[in-house]
C-alpha positions as CSV (number, residue, x, y, z in Angstrom):
1,M,20.1,5.7,2.5
2,H,16.9,7.3,3.7
3,K,13.4,6.1,4.4
4,I,10.1,7.5,3.7
5,A,6.9,6.1,5.1
6,V,3.4,6.8,4.1
7,N,1.2,5.4,6.9
8,N,-2.3,4.2,7.2
9,I,-3.6,5.0,3.8
10,S,-7.3,4.3,4.4
11,V,-9.2,2.6,1.6
12,Y,-12.7,1.1,1.2
13,A,-12.3,-1.9,-1.1
14,H,-14.0,-5.2,-2.2
15,H,-11.4,-7.9,-1.7
16,G,-12.1,-11.3,-0.3
17,C,-13.0,-14.9,-1.2
18,W,-16.7,-14.6,-0.2
19,D,-19.3,-13.2,-2.7
20,E,-20.6,-10.9,0.1
21,E,-17.2,-9.2,0.3
22,A,-17.4,-8.3,-3.4
23,I,-20.8,-6.7,-2.8
24,I,-20.4,-5.1,0.6
25,G,-16.7,-4.4,0.7
26,G,-14.7,-3.4,3.8
27,E,-12.2,-1.1,5.4
28,Y,-8.5,-1.5,4.7
29,S,-5.3,0.4,5.4
30,V,-2.0,0.3,3.6
31,D,1.4,1.3,4.9
32,V,4.3,1.9,2.5
33,E,7.9,2.2,3.6
34,M,10.4,3.2,0.9
35,T,14.2,3.3,0.9
36,T,15.6,6.0,-1.3
37,D,18.2,8.8,-1.4
38,F,16.5,12.2,-0.7
39,T,19.8,14.1,-0.1
40,I,19.0,16.6,-2.9
41,A,15.5,17.3,-1.5
42,A,16.9,17.7,2.1
43,E,19.5,20.2,0.8
44,T,17.4,22.1,-1.7
45,D,13.9,21.9,-0.2
46,E,12.6,20.8,-3.7
47,L,10.0,18.1,-4.2
48,S,11.8,17.0,-7.4
49,G,14.6,15.5,-5.2
50,T,12.4,13.0,-3.4
51,I,9.4,10.7,-3.8
52,D,6.0,12.5,-4.1
53,Y,3.8,11.1,-1.4
54,V,0.7,11.9,-3.4
55,V,1.9,9.7,-6.3
56,V,2.4,6.8,-3.7
57,K,-1.2,7.3,-2.4
58,E,-2.6,7.4,-5.9
59,I,-0.9,4.1,-6.9
60,V,-2.2,2.5,-3.7
61,Y,-5.8,3.7,-4.4
62,R,-5.6,2.5,-8.0
63,E,-4.4,-1.0,-7.1
64,M,-6.8,-1.3,-4.2
65,A,-9.7,-0.6,-6.5
66,I,-8.9,-3.8,-8.5
67,R,-10.8,-6.6,-6.8
68,S,-8.7,-9.6,-5.6
69,K,-9.6,-12.6,-3.5
70,L,-6.5,-12.3,-1.4
71,I,-4.8,-9.3,0.1
72,E,-1.5,-11.1,-0.6
73,H,-2.2,-10.5,-4.3
74,V,-3.1,-6.9,-3.8
75,A,0.1,-6.3,-1.8
76,L,2.2,-7.7,-4.6
77,R,0.5,-5.6,-7.2
78,I,1.1,-2.4,-5.1
79,V,4.8,-3.3,-4.6
80,S,5.3,-4.0,-8.3
81,A,3.6,-0.8,-9.4
82,L,5.5,1.3,-6.9
83,K,8.9,-0.2,-8.0
84,K,8.0,0.2,-11.7
85,E,6.5,3.7,-11.6
86,I,8.9,5.4,-9.1
87,P,12.5,4.7,-10.1
88,A,13.9,6.4,-7.0
89,I,12.6,3.6,-4.8
90,E,15.5,1.3,-4.0
91,K,13.5,-1.0,-1.6
92,V,9.9,-1.0,-0.6
93,L,7.8,-2.6,2.1
94,V,4.0,-2.7,1.7
95,R,1.6,-3.8,4.5
96,V,-2.1,-4.3,3.6
97,T,-4.4,-4.6,6.6
98,K,-8.0,-5.8,6.3
99,Y,-10.3,-4.9,9.2
100,N,-13.2,-7.1,10.4
101,A,-12.4,-10.1,8.1
102,P,-15.2,-12.6,8.1
103,M,-13.6,-15.3,10.2
104,G,-16.4,-16.3,12.5
105,G,-15.0,-14.6,15.5
106,Q,-13.7,-11.4,17.0
107,V,-10.6,-10.5,15.1
108,E,-9.8,-6.8,14.6
109,S,-7.6,-7.2,11.5
110,V,-5.3,-9.3,9.4
111,S,-2.2,-8.0,7.7
112,V,0.3,-9.1,5.1
113,E,3.6,-7.6,4.2
114,I,5.8,-7.8,1.1
115,E,9.2,-6.3,0.8
116,L,11.2,-6.0,-2.4
């Protein structure tokens, strides 16, 4: 099996439990690691034999645009959409990182991971 990683997909979104977060929004990043078989692409140099990174990015952007209170919920939506829409994915890990979460102190970021 092979792995493909699309790292640090930067997104501005409006997730969070506080009303201000819905209005102001914040910076997020999403990492996606997929297990697949890209033997055909490696041998033929053809995109049709692998996962299109642009499609992965578009799914992430679409799901990040839907407001949620929790990044855990967003991560599950992204994983589910990737598995449903890209049949070549055998296993996927998604990490959603929220920067400058309002926690009353200096915390650079918080992250959640889901692997299916």
